[in-house]
C-alpha positions in Angstrom: -61.6 130.5 56.8 -62.7 130.7 53.4 -59.1 131.7 51.8 -59.1 130.1 48.5 -61.0 127.9 45.9 -63.5 130.4 45.0 -66.3 130.3 42.1 -66.1 131.4 38.6 -69.1 132.6 37.4 -70.7 133.8 34.3 -72.6 137.2 33.5 -74.0 139.4 30.7 -72.7 142.7 30.4 -73.6 145.5 27.6 -74.4 142.5 25.4 -71.6 140.8 26.6 -70.1 137.6 27.8 -67.2 137.6 30.7 -66.8 134.9 33.9 -66.1 136.4 36.9 -63.2 134.9 39.4 -65.3 135.6 42.8 -62.6 136.5 45.2 -65.0 138.8 46.7 -66.5 135.8 48.1 -64.1 134.4 50.2 -63.6 135.0 54.1 -65.2 138.9 54.9 -61.2 140.0 56.2 -59.6 138.4 54.0 -61.6 138.8 51.0 -60.1 139.3 47.4 -56.2 139.8 46.8 -55.5 140.4 50.3 -56.3 136.6 51.6 -53.9 136.0 48.8 -50.7 138.8 49.5 -51.8 137.7 53.0 -52.4 133.6 52.6 -48.3 132.8 53.9 -48.2 135.0 56.6 -51.1 133.0 58.0 -50.5 129.5 57.0 -46.9 130.0 57.9 -45.4 133.0 59.1 -42.0 133.6 59.8 -41.2 132.2 63.4 -40.6 134.8 66.2 -42.6 137.7 64.9 -45.7 139.2 67.2 -46.2 142.7 65.5 -47.2 144.1 62.2 -46.3 147.0 60.9 -47.7 148.2 57.5 -48.5 151.7 55.6 -50.5 153.4 53.3 -53.8 155.1 53.0 -56.6 155.5 55.8 -59.4 153.2 53.9 -56.7 150.7 52.4 -58.0 147.3 51.8 -54.5 146.5 53.4 -55.3 148.3 56.7 -58.2 145.8 57.4 -57.4 143.1 56.6 -53.7 143.2 58.5 -56.1 144.1 61.7 -57.8 141.0 61.1 -54.7 138.7 60.2 -53.3 139.6 63.7 -56.0 139.3 65.5 -56.0 135.8 64.4 -52.4 135.4 65.2 -52.7 137.4 68.3 -50.1 139.5 67.3 -50.3 143.2 67.6 -50.2 145.9 64.4 -49.4 148.9 63.7 -50.6 150.9 60.9 -48.5 154.8 60.0 -50.5 156.6 58.1 -50.6 160.2 56.3 -53.6 161.9 57.5 -56.1 160.9 59.2 -59.4 163.3 58.6 -60.8 164.8 61.7 -64.1 164.1 60.5 -63.6 160.9 59.6 -61.8 160.3 63.8 -65.3 161.3 64.7 -67.3 158.7 62.9 -65.3 156.5 61.9 -66.4 154.4 58.4 -65.9 152.2 56.1 -61.9 149.7 56.3 -60.5 152.6 59.5 -63.5 151.9 61.0 -63.0 147.6 60.9 -59.3 148.1 61.6 -60.1 149.6 64.7 -62.6 147.4 65.9 -60.4 144.8 65.3 -57.6 146.6 67.4 -55.5 148.3 65.6 -53.1 150.8 66.2 -53.1 153.4 63.4 -50.9 155.7 64.2 -50.8 159.7 62.1 -47.8 160.8 60.4 -48.5 164.4 59.9 -45.4 166.1 59.0 -43.2 163.1 58.2 -43.9 160.4 56.1 -44.7 157.4 57.0 -42.1 154.9 55.9 -39.7 157.5 56.9 -40.8 157.4 60.3 -41.0 153.7 60.2 -37.2 152.6 59.1 -35.7 156.7 60.8 -38.0 156.5 64.3 -39.3 153.6 65.3 -36.7 151.5 63.8 -38.7 148.0 63.4 -36.8 145.2 65.8 -36.1 141.5 64.9 -39.9 140.7 66.6 -41.6 143.1 63.5 -42.4 142.7 60.3 -43.0 145.4 58.1 -45.6 144.9 55.1 -45.1 146.9 52.6 -47.9 149.6 51.2 -50.8 147.3 49.6 -48.5 144.0 50.3 -46.7 144.4 47.5 -43.4 142.0 49.0 -42.6 138.1 47.3 -43.8 136.9 50.5 -47.4 137.8 47.7 -46.3 135.3 45.8 -47.3 131.9 46.5 -51.1 132.6 47.7 -51.2 134.1 44.3 -49.5 131.8 42.7 -52.4 129.0 44.1 -54.9 132.0 42.5 -53.4 130.8 39.2 -53.5 127.3 40.1 -57.6 127.5 40.7 -57.9 129.8 37.0 -55.9 127.0 35.5 -57.3 123.9 36.6 -61.1 126.0 35.9 -60.2 126.3 32.2 -58.5 122.9 31.5 -62.8 121.9 31.2 -62.8 124.5 28.5 -59.5 123.9 26.3 -60.9 125.1 23.2 -61.2 128.9 24.8 -58.9 131.3 24.4 -59.0 133.0 28.2 -57.5 136.4 29.0 -57.7 137.4 32.8 -58.6 141.1 33.5 -57.9 143.0 37.0 -56.9 146.4 37.5 -53.7 147.3 39.9 -52.3 148.9 42.7 -49.3 148.0 43.1 -49.9 145.5 40.7 -48.4 142.6 42.4 -51.3 139.9 42.2 -51.6 140.7 38.2 -47.3 140.7 37.9 -47.3 137.2 39.9 -50.7 136.1 38.0 -49.2 136.9 35.0 -46.4 135.1 35.7 -47.8 131.5 36.4 -50.6 132.0 33.7 -48.0 132.9 31.0 -47.1 129.2 30.2 -50.5 127.8 30.0 -51.4 130.6 27.2 -53.9 133.0 29.7 -52.5 136.7 29.0 -52.6 139.1 32.0 -54.5 142.5 31.5 -54.9 145.5 34.2 -54.7 148.9 34.3 -52.2 151.6 36.4 -54.8 153.1 38.9 -52.8 154.7 41.6 -50.3 156.8 39.8 -49.8 155.9 35.6 -48.2 153.0 34.3 -44.4 154.9 35.1 -45.0 154.2 38.6 -46.2 150.2 37.9 -43.6 149.3 35.9 -41.6 150.7 38.8 -43.7 148.8 40.9 -42.8 145.6 38.9 -39.5 146.1 38.9 -38.8 146.4 42.9 -40.8 143.1 43.0 -37.9 141.5 40.2 -39.9 140.3 37.5 -39.0 141.4 34.0 -41.5 139.8 31.9 -45.3 141.8 33.0 -48.5 141.9 31.8 -50.4 144.1 29.3 -51.6 147.7 30.7 -54.7 149.4 29.2 -55.5 152.9 29.6 -58.3 154.8 28.7 -59.2 157.8 26.9 -58.8 160.4 29.5 -56.5 160.8 32.8 -57.4 159.4 35.5 -56.7 160.8 39.2 -56.7 158.2 42.0 -59.5 158.5 44.3 -61.1 160.9 42.0 -64.7 160.8 41.4 -65.6 160.5 37.6 -69.9 160.5 36.8 -68.7 157.8 33.7 -67.3 155.5 36.2 -70.4 156.0 39.1 -72.7 155.1 36.1 -70.8 152.2 34.6 -70.7 151.1 38.3 -74.4 151.3 38.7 -75.0 149.7 35.8 -72.5 146.3 36.1 -74.7 146.0 39.4 -77.9 146.3 37.4 -76.6 143.8 35.0 -74.5 141.4 36.6 -76.3 141.8 40.3 -72.4 141.6 41.3 -71.0 144.8 43.6 -67.8 146.2 42.4 -65.5 148.2 44.6 -65.9 151.4 43.4 -62.2 152.5 43.7 -60.4 150.6 41.3 -63.2 148.8 38.8 -64.8 151.4 37.5 -61.6 152.5 36.2 -60.6 148.8 34.8 -64.1 148.6 33.3 -63.2 152.0 31.7 -59.8 150.6 30.3 -61.3 147.2 28.9 -64.9 148.4 27.5 -62.5 149.0 23.7 -60.5 146.4 24.1 -63.8 144.2 25.1 -64.6 145.9 21.2 -60.9 145.2 19.6 -60.9 141.2 20.1 -64.2 139.4 20.1 -62.5 135.9 20.3 -61.7 136.5 23.3 -63.1 134.8 27.0 -63.0 137.5 29.7 -62.4 136.2 33.1 -62.5 139.1 35.7 -60.7 139.1 39.1 -63.1 140.3 41.4 -60.8 141.4 44.0 -63.2 142.4 47.2 -62.9 145.6 48.2 -66.9 145.9 48.9 -65.7 147.6 52.6 -64.2 150.5 51.0 -67.8 151.5 49.6 -69.0 152.1 52.7 -66.9 155.4 52.5 -67.0 155.9 48.5 -70.6 155.4 47.4 -71.8 158.6 49.7 -69.4 160.8 48.0 -70.8 159.6 44.7 -74.5 159.9 46.2 -73.7 163.7 47.3 -72.0 164.8 44.0 -73.2 163.4 41.8 -77.6 161.6 42.8 -78.8 164.6 42.9 -78.2 165.8 39.5 
């Protein structure tokens, strides 16, 4: 299983050259940031664990990766979510489909918050490990530290360049720990808040106990997580056409919308963009975009 040492490739987009850290080319079940976040659970899990309990969106990348992890370790996965649409139950797609195929037990909590249900109804015992939504946990630090070390080793052969690492954030765990280890090597980390705005992202970082945090970029329009934006879809299509690389439709287009003005204002910086995988989610996102925009 290839869970580390992903390549870095060079690409051009809109007459701008950048580098791409290809974590999407890691193992198909653990591509991107989930490979890094869950690496410690795969290699050195707590003793006595036989059940993982997770929570989040029904199409969360973490759902699929946790299901794969539990299949490999012969553990049980219980994943609690707000709502599973009837149409999705009838025709599973994306991360939901993949997780079901890997044996995940997915529990719908319609009238109660999943986290409250886990803590007060399920009440996990000592054989259970609860993984916070999106893998936001200190358990993720060691795997992300390894990612930072790969970037540092690669950059040492290009010591005359001023590198900046960019990636979009959900909970911001990957960006936070990358910043922690790259800052001392003069590689700033820039990100954007895809899920709940800057205040939400800063709160996630605060709960992980790190005071020094990455730089947050913003677009000129208010972004709502999961909403379809034609400008982001057009940008995603342009990235695919010009780089020949498929990006995640949920996070990456918004990050690039934030990046384009930054690129113009920082002509002397060398951009490394972290591709965090998540491509199975395109199985549901792309048809949504096509239904809404392709006909027009």
